[in-house]
C-alpha positions as CSV (number, residue, x, y, z in Angstrom):
1,X,-3.6,-56.7,-208.6
2,X,-3.6,-58.4,-212.1
3,X,-4.8,-57.8,-215.1
4,X,-6.7,-61.2,-216.1
5,X,-9.1,-61.3,-218.8
6,X,-9.4,-57.5,-219.0
7,X,-10.4,-57.8,-215.1
8,X,-8.4,-56.4,-211.9
9,X,-8.3,-58.7,-209.5
10,X,-5.7,-59.9,-206.6
11,X,-2.9,-61.7,-207.0
12,X,-3.7,-65.7,-207.8
13,X,-2.4,-68.3,-206.3
14,X,-2.3,-70.0,-210.0
15,X,-3.8,-68.4,-213.1
16,X,-4.1,-69.8,-216.7
17,X,-6.0,-68.4,-220.0
18,X,-9.1,-69.6,-219.1
19,X,-8.8,-70.1,-214.7
20,X,-7.9,-68.0,-211.9
21,X,-7.0,-69.3,-208.5
22,X,-7.2,-67.2,-205.5
23,X,-6.1,-68.3,-201.9
24,X,-7.5,-66.5,-199.4
25,X,-11.0,-65.3,-197.3
26,X,-13.7,-65.3,-200.2
27,X,-15.2,-62.4,-198.4
28,X,-12.8,-60.7,-198.5
29,X,-11.5,-61.4,-201.4
30,X,-14.8,-60.7,-203.0
31,X,-14.3,-57.1,-201.4
32,X,-11.8,-56.4,-204.3
33,X,-13.5,-57.6,-207.3
34,X,-14.9,-55.1,-209.6
35,X,-19.1,-55.0,-209.6
36,X,-21.6,-56.6,-212.3
37,X,-18.2,-58.9,-213.7
38,X,-19.6,-62.5,-213.1
39,X,-21.9,-64.3,-215.0
40,X,-22.5,-67.1,-213.1
41,X,-21.5,-69.3,-209.9
42,X,-21.6,-72.6,-209.2
43,X,-20.6,-73.7,-205.6
44,X,-21.3,-76.1,-202.3
45,X,-20.6,-73.5,-199.0
46,X,-19.9,-75.8,-196.0
47,X,-22.4,-75.6,-193.7
48,X,-23.6,-76.6,-190.1
49,X,-19.9,-77.8,-189.3
50,X,-20.7,-81.2,-190.5
51,X,-16.5,-81.2,-192.1
52,X,-13.8,-80.4,-190.9
53,X,-12.0,-78.6,-193.6
54,X,-9.1,-77.7,-192.0
55,X,-10.8,-75.9,-189.4
56,X,-11.9,-72.6,-191.5
57,X,-14.9,-70.6,-191.4
58,X,-16.7,-68.3,-193.5
59,X,-18.9,-65.4,-193.3
60,X,-22.4,-66.3,-195.1
61,X,-23.8,-62.9,-195.2
62,X,-20.7,-61.1,-196.1
63,X,-20.2,-63.5,-199.3
64,X,-24.0,-63.0,-200.4
65,X,-23.6,-59.2,-200.3
66,X,-20.4,-59.7,-202.4
67,X,-22.5,-62.2,-204.4
68,X,-25.1,-59.8,-205.2
69,X,-22.5,-56.8,-205.8
70,X,-20.1,-58.8,-208.6
71,X,-22.6,-60.6,-210.3
72,X,-23.7,-58.8,-213.8
73,X,-28.1,-58.2,-214.2
74,X,-29.0,-61.3,-215.4
75,X,-26.4,-63.3,-213.3
76,X,-27.3,-66.7,-211.5
77,X,-26.0,-68.1,-207.9
78,X,-26.5,-71.9,-208.0
79,X,-25.6,-72.7,-204.2
80,X,-25.6,-76.0,-203.0
81,X,-26.6,-76.7,-199.6
82,X,-28.5,-79.3,-196.8
83,X,-29.2,-79.1,-193.5
84,X,-27.7,-80.9,-190.1
85,X,-29.8,-82.9,-187.7
86,X,-28.4,-81.8,-184.2
87,X,-30.2,-82.7,-181.1
88,X,-33.1,-84.1,-183.4
89,X,-33.6,-81.1,-185.4
90,X,-32.7,-80.1,-188.6
91,X,-30.9,-77.0,-188.6
92,X,-32.7,-74.7,-191.8
93,X,-30.1,-73.4,-192.4
94,X,-30.0,-73.7,-195.8
95,X,-33.7,-71.7,-196.0
96,X,-31.9,-69.1,-193.8
97,X,-29.3,-68.9,-196.5
98,X,-31.8,-68.7,-199.5
99,X,-33.7,-66.0,-197.6
100,X,-31.2,-63.7,-196.8
101,X,-30.1,-64.4,-200.4
102,X,-33.2,-62.4,-201.1
103,X,-33.0,-59.6,-198.8
104,X,-29.7,-59.1,-200.7
105,X,-31.8,-58.4,-203.6
106,X,-31.8,-62.1,-205.3
107,X,-35.0,-63.6,-206.9
108,X,-35.3,-67.0,-205.6
109,X,-35.6,-68.6,-209.1
110,X,-35.9,-71.9,-208.5
111,X,-35.3,-74.8,-205.5
112,X,-34.2,-77.5,-207.2
113,X,-33.1,-81.3,-205.5
114,X,-30.3,-83.4,-205.8
115,X,-31.4,-86.5,-205.4
116,X,-28.6,-88.8,-204.8
117,X,-29.6,-91.9,-205.4
118,X,-28.6,-93.8,-202.0
119,X,-28.1,-92.6,-198.5
120,X,-25.0,-92.2,-196.1
121,X,-26.4,-91.4,-192.7
122,X,-28.6,-93.8,-192.6
123,X,-32.0,-93.1,-190.0
124,X,-33.7,-94.9,-187.4
125,X,-36.3,-92.4,-186.3
126,X,-36.8,-90.5,-189.8
127,X,-36.9,-91.6,-193.1
128,X,-33.6,-91.5,-194.9
129,X,-32.2,-88.2,-195.9
130,X,-31.1,-88.5,-199.6
131,X,-31.1,-85.2,-200.8
132,X,-29.8,-81.4,-200.9
133,X,-30.9,-78.1,-202.3
134,X,-29.7,-76.4,-205.4
135,X,-31.1,-72.8,-204.6
136,X,-31.0,-70.6,-208.3
137,X,-31.1,-67.4,-207.2
138,X,-31.0,-64.5,-210.1
139,X,-29.8,-60.9,-210.0
140,X,-32.9,-60.2,-212.3
141,X,-34.2,-62.2,-214.8
142,X,-31.5,-64.6,-215.8
143,X,-29.5,-63.6,-219.6
144,X,-28.8,-67.1,-220.0
145,X,-31.5,-69.4,-220.2
146,X,-30.7,-73.0,-221.8
147,X,-32.6,-75.7,-220.5
148,X,-31.5,-79.1,-220.7
149,X,-34.3,-81.6,-222.7
150,X,-33.2,-85.1,-221.6
151,X,-36.5,-86.5,-220.2
152,X,-38.0,-88.8,-222.2
153,X,-41.7,-87.9,-222.8
154,X,-44.4,-90.2,-221.9
155,X,-47.0,-89.6,-224.5
156,X,-46.2,-88.4,-227.7
157,X,-48.8,-85.8,-228.2
158,X,-50.3,-82.7,-225.8
159,X,-53.3,-82.6,-223.9
160,X,-54.9,-79.4,-222.3
161,X,-53.3,-78.2,-219.3
162,X,-55.9,-78.0,-216.4
163,X,-55.9,-76.6,-213.0
164,X,-58.3,-73.9,-211.3
165,X,-58.7,-70.7,-211.0
166,X,-58.7,-68.7,-207.7
167,X,-62.6,-69.1,-207.0
168,X,-62.1,-72.7,-207.3
169,X,-63.5,-73.4,-210.9
170,X,-61.9,-75.0,-213.4
171,X,-59.6,-73.9,-216.3
172,X,-57.8,-75.7,-219.3
173,X,-55.4,-74.2,-221.6
174,X,-53.1,-75.4,-224.3
175,X,-53.7,-76.7,-227.8
176,X,-55.6,-80.6,-227.7
177,X,-53.4,-83.1,-230.0
178,X,-50.1,-80.9,-230.6
179,X,-47.4,-83.6,-231.4
180,X,-44.7,-83.6,-228.7
181,X,-40.7,-83.9,-229.0
182,X,-39.5,-87.0,-227.7
183,X,-37.3,-85.1,-225.0
184,X,-38.8,-82.9,-223.1
185,X,-37.5,-80.2,-220.4
186,X,-36.2,-81.7,-217.2
187,X,-38.1,-81.5,-213.6
188,X,-36.4,-80.0,-211.3
189,X,-35.6,-83.0,-209.2
190,X,-32.1,-83.9,-210.5
191,X,-30.5,-87.4,-210.0
192,X,-26.8,-87.7,-209.4
193,X,-25.0,-90.6,-207.7
194,X,-22.4,-90.1,-205.2
195,X,-19.3,-92.6,-204.2
196,X,-16.5,-93.9,-205.8
197,X,-16.3,-93.9,-209.5
198,X,-19.3,-92.0,-209.5
199,X,-18.4,-88.5,-208.6
200,X,-15.4,-87.5,-210.8
201,X,-13.8,-88.6,-213.4
202,X,-10.3,-88.7,-211.8
203,X,-9.1,-90.3,-208.7
204,X,-7.7,-86.8,-207.1
205,X,-11.2,-85.1,-206.2
206,X,-11.6,-87.5,-202.9
207,X,-8.5,-85.9,-201.8
208,X,-11.4,-83.2,-200.5
209,X,-14.0,-84.6,-197.7
210,X,-17.1,-83.3,-199.8
211,X,-17.0,-83.2,-203.6
212,X,-19.7,-82.3,-205.5
213,X,-20.5,-84.1,-209.1
214,X,-18.8,-83.4,-212.1
215,X,-22.4,-83.7,-214.5
216,X,-24.2,-81.6,-211.7
217,X,-21.6,-78.5,-211.8
218,X,-21.8,-79.6,-215.9
219,X,-25.6,-79.1,-216.2
220,X,-25.7,-76.2,-214.4
221,X,-23.0,-74.2,-216.3
222,X,-24.9,-75.3,-219.5
223,X,-28.0,-74.2,-218.4
224,X,-27.1,-70.6,-217.1
225,X,-24.2,-69.4,-218.8
226,X,-23.2,-69.5,-222.5
227,X,-19.6,-69.9,-224.6
228,X,-16.6,-67.4,-222.5
229,X,-18.7,-66.6,-219.5
230,X,-16.6,-66.1,-216.3
231,X,-18.0,-68.6,-213.6
232,X,-17.2,-68.2,-209.9
233,X,-16.9,-70.9,-207.4
234,X,-16.1,-69.0,-204.0
235,X,-15.3,-72.2,-202.1
236,X,-13.5,-73.8,-204.8
237,X,-12.6,-76.8,-202.9
238,X,-11.3,-79.6,-205.2
239,X,-12.2,-78.1,-208.5
240,X,-15.1,-79.4,-209.7
241,X,-17.0,-76.7,-210.8
242,X,-13.4,-74.9,-212.7
243,X,-12.7,-78.3,-214.1
244,X,-16.2,-77.9,-215.9
245,X,-16.4,-74.5,-216.5
246,X,-13.2,-75.0,-218.7
247,X,-15.0,-78.3,-220.6
248,X,-17.8,-76.2,-221.9
249,X,-15.9,-73.0,-222.5
250,X,-16.3,-70.9,-220.0
251,X,-13.5,-69.0,-217.8
252,X,-14.0,-69.7,-213.9
253,X,-12.1,-68.0,-211.0
254,X,-12.2,-70.0,-207.8
255,X,-11.4,-68.8,-204.2
256,X,-10.0,-71.0,-201.7
257,X,-8.9,-70.5,-198.5
258,X,-6.8,-73.9,-198.4
259,X,-3.4,-73.8,-199.9
260,X,-4.0,-77.5,-200.1
261,X,-7.2,-77.1,-201.9
262,X,-5.8,-74.7,-204.6
263,X,-3.2,-76.6,-205.4
264,X,-5.3,-79.6,-205.6
265,X,-7.6,-77.5,-208.1
266,X,-5.2,-76.1,-210.2
267,X,-3.2,-79.8,-210.5
268,X,-7.0,-81.4,-211.1
269,X,-7.1,-78.4,-213.8
270,X,-3.9,-78.6,-215.4
271,X,-4.6,-82.9,-216.1
272,X,-8.3,-82.0,-217.3
273,X,-6.6,-80.3,-220.7
274,X,-5.3,-83.8,-221.4
275,X,-8.4,-85.7,-221.2
């Protein structure tokens, strides 16, 4: 065990002032973590065997339970996942995982969509698949809420918000005529394109078979954490979450079972210090 920033953690593959990389199985490694030590997780796990990942697999249920135990009250898990189509039917793995997180005690705070802006697997018998889910799971009420406001408002003044009561009668609330800011809070569908030159600011990231955009990790880190918080990625992969956490003055713990990807993440982190 090693003391890192006041935490007793398993021996590291690599560590620095703000990062700690552990090589091993996430379920087993997390079991050795102290309770309530993590503020935010941003990760994308392997799912439905869409990628090889050097033949490794993971125990989802055990990891979900450990994530609940190790997150602080008000902590958040951002779980980026999709579904494979097998024998003409989508697996529904994403929904099963979201519901299991609820069984563990998490709130399903928001079901967000990552719109990739293009499709990678064209379909002939269904509409092209262009998105993945971003489940935002919270341990109680999120303690950090920093909503990004970069959506340009279509109108300069607010109208009343209308809806219907349970009995079907119409209701209207809000102050008519209030002036709006130029930019408003985002919707929960976020658009990030994929492909070379769009996902990462360095070419090394593409040595991993499934990389999510740096901007996706960046925006979730800004939304659900604050300076000096501890961000976790239990499937570190190419190290994108770690790179963006440090860029935003957070500390990051990454767990990765593959030594190849541990090395990739460490090198990307070190190179990012000179960006």
